[in-house]
N, C-alpha and C positions, 0 to 999 in steps of 0.2 A: 694375730699374725701369724702367717706359714711356720714353722717346725722343719728347718733341716737336720737329720739328727745325725750328726756326728759322733759317735761313740757314747760321750753320757750328753749328746744333744749337740754343742756347742764347738764346732772346731779348733775355738782357741782352746778350751778343754783338755781338745784329747790331742791335741800336740803338743801340750804342755804335757799331757800323761805316757807318751809314746815310751818309756821306757819301764813301764808295768803293765804296757798292751803287746799284744803280738799279734800283727795283724794279718788275717787267710790271705795269701798268697794269692792272686791273679795271674793267671798266663800270658794278659795282655797289659801286666800291671809295666811298668819301667824304673827298678829300682834307685835311678840316677835323676829323675825328677825330680825337678825341686815339688811337684805338686803330685801327692800317689794318686790322685783324683781321676788325673787326667789321663785315662786309655781310652780306646774306642769303646762306644756304647754306653759309659756310665754315664754320660752328663742326656738326661732323657727331657726331653719337653715334653711334661705332662697331657694327656691326653682329656683331662679334666679339673674344673678347678678343685684344689684340692683344699678344703674348707669345714666340713665335717657332714655335708650336704650332700646327700644323693638323687639329687634334681637334676645334674647335667647329662647328656647325651650317654655318656658311656655307659650311665646305669640302666637304660632303658635294653642295652644290648638281647639278642636272644639266643648271645655267648653266656651270660651270665648266670655263676652257679652258687647257690646259695644253700646251707647248710644250719643245722640250728643244735647248739650242743649248751647246756650248763640255761644262765641265762641270757644268752645269747644269740642274736642271727647273721651272720657273717656272709657279705655278699663276694664272691672273683670273681673278677674279669683282667681275662692276662689277653694282653699283646704280644707280638713282634719282640719287642723292646723292653718293657714291662711289665707288671703284675702288680694289678689293683685291689685293695680290698677295703669293705666298708663295714663296719663293726656296731649293730646294737644294738646297747647294755644295758639288761632291767637290773637297775640296783638302786633304792632310794637313800643308802646311806652310803654318802660320800665320804665315806674315813680315808687314812693317810697317815703310815707311819713313819718318822720322822729319826734316823738313826744317827750314825758318825757317815755315813754318804756311800755305805755298803751299797753291794744288790739287792739285799733284802728289802731294803727301802723301795724297790719297783715291786719286788715279786712277792712283798708281805702287805702291799697296798692294793685297793683297786685298780685290776690294769686288766688288759688282753695278752695275748702269747700267740704265736706261731712260726711254727718248725719249718723249713723248707731240710728234705735230702733233695740235693741239688743232681748230681748224676742217678737217683734212686738204685744206688748199691746196696742197700737194706739192709745195714751191718746191723748187729748187735747191741751195740755200743755208740754213743755218738763219735763219727771219726771225720775225715778229711772229707768236704764236697755236702758237710750241715750245717745248719745256721740258724741260730734261734734269737730271738725279736720280740721284747716286754715293751709295751707302751704304755703308761701309767697313764689315770684318770687324771693326774694332777699335772700329764706332760713327761712325767721325769723316762728316761729309756732303760734299756741296758740289751746290749745286742753282743754276741758271743758267736762263737764257732770254733766245729772242730772237734778232734778229744779231750773232754774234758770240760768242754764249755771255753773256751779261752775268750779273752775279751775280741773283740772284732773291731778294726777302724770299717765304714762302710759310711755310705751317702745316701739317705731317701726321705721323703718329706712326707708328712703327716699332722693330721690337727685334728686335736679331741674338742670336741661340744657339746657343752650342755646341753641337755633337754628344758622348753621352753615351757613357761606356765600355759602362756599364753596358747601355744599350740597342743596342750595335754601332752605333753612329755618330760612330765616334772621327774618322773619313774625313770629316766632313760640317761643315758648319755652316750656319744655314739663318735667313732674313733674313724677315720679316711685316712689310707697312705699306698703309697705310690711306691715299690721299689724294680729299678734298671735292675733286670737279668744279667745281662754283661757282670757285673760287679759281685754277683756268684758262680760267672762262668755258666749259664743255663744260655743256653742256644734256644732257638728259635724255634723248634721243631723237636724239644727234648720233654718227655713225661718226667715228672717231678713227685716227690712225697712228700706229705705235708701232715701238719698235725697241730692242737689249738688249744689253747688255757683258757681259761677264767679265772682272775683270783678276787673275790670278794671280801674286804674287811667287814668283819660286823658288829664289831668292838671302837667304840670311839676312845679309846683307854691307849696312850701312845706306850706299850710295853710290846714286845717282839713274843709272844706267845702264841702256839700254835695254835692255838682255842682262838683264838681273836681273828684267825683268817681261813678260808677253805678256796679251796683250788678245786678244781674241775676241768672237765675236758671231756673231747669227741670221743665217743661213741658213733662208729657208722657203720651200717649193715650187721649189725651185732658183733665188729669187730671195735677193741676199743685201739685209739691212737695214741698207743703209749708216749709223749714227745722223748723219754729215757730210752727207746729203742727205736730207730728208725725202721726197721725189719716189720714194725706194724700198722706203719705210715699208711695213708690214703694215697689216693695216685691221682694228680690233674693231670687231664691229658692238655697236649699241645692241640689232637685234631677237636676241634669241636667244644674243647674247653669244658671235659666232663669229670665227675669227681667218681674215683671207683677206688673200690677195695681192689687189692695187687691181683688177688684169683680173676677177679673182671678184666682187670688191667690184660691178662696172659691172653682168657677168651678173647679179647677182641684182636689180639696181634695173631692167635690160629687163624682168625678169620680172615686176614687179608692176605 
């Protein structure tokens, strides 16, 4: 079943929790509207079936970018109104941490993470226009935005699939996601910053100790993209959907 993630995956939970959540403001969002997700560009018809399989035509695109980090291979396809990500994660220990419902249940369990610097402002710490999305192997989610990573109300589609023994995939799980660009204020021609992470919970004991899970991120062209430092993010271009270091991106601007 498709997941339409809204803060804690379910719209009802998000709406009940609004008192504790500070949604990132979108310039196209009408605060007087009864539906906070009803603004131009936020509702996007997906160009692939979001089912955890990468056999759609979208994933055969010549503009697909693929990068490896930790035990993960992530493919990225950017369209004019949405960004698509497909994660293939090698992890044969499907462990999870169950606590009080805090964010650590996601970030300290098997999960993937991705981050956007929507305006490519490259600030030293997370600020307005920065977004964090955690997708758990068990489909729990955590999404945040801005300074201090405040909880963010947003809509996107994703699906998690466990690898099958029949297809010799039992050591893997897969995550496919689609995010409308408008809700992050990203234009069709905007270059954006990105970072990635993977959490592997390696001990099947329900205790929130650091040694029970490992976090690893992306090092690209010798540069570590630190999720807590947007000025280290790699750059995803709109022109040709290329993944570059920031210096490489600046070099391309000089040649235009």
